[in-house]
N, C-alpha and C positions, 0 to 999 in steps of 0.2 A: 215348891213354886206355887205362888198364889194364882188364883184365876185371873186377876188383873194383869199380872206379869205375863201369863200365857196369852191372854187376849192381845196385849200390846205386841208381843212377839209375832203372833199369827197375823195381826193387821199389818205390821211392817213387812212381813214376808209376802203378803198379798199385794201390797202397794208397790214394792220394789222388785219382787220376784226373787229376792235373795235373803238368806238367813245370816249373811256376813254383817258384822257390826259396821264396818266402814261404808257399806252400801245403804245403811239405815240411819246415817247421821243427818241432823238438821243442817240447813245451809249455814247457820251460825256456828255450829260445831265444826263444820268443814272449813269455814273461814278462819276460825281460831287455830285449828291445826296448821293450816297453810301459813298463817302469820307467825306462829311459833317457829315453824321450820325456816321461814325467811329470816326471822330475827336471829336464829342460831347461825345461819349462813353468814349474815352480816357481821355478827360478833367474831366469827372465825376470820373473816377477811380483815376486819379491823385489827385483830391481834397480829396477823401476818404483816400488815402494813407497819404496825408499831415496831415489830422486830426488825423489819427492813430498815426503818428509819434509824434505829439504834446501830445497826451494822454499818450503814452508809455514813452515819454521823461520826463514827470512830475513824473511818478512812480519811475524812477531810482534815483531821487534826494532825 
């Protein structure tokens, strides 16, 4: 571990009071994680709706 890596780690721990990575993320990193999570959720919901449309489409014929 280089001195700069250690210094960064120590500064983050002093700033947030935590050594956990999730507590030391920048607001941009946190937003990106949240947006990726939301995107995954919306893709899942979209797939469910597509499957439902296929199922109900077969019953109408």
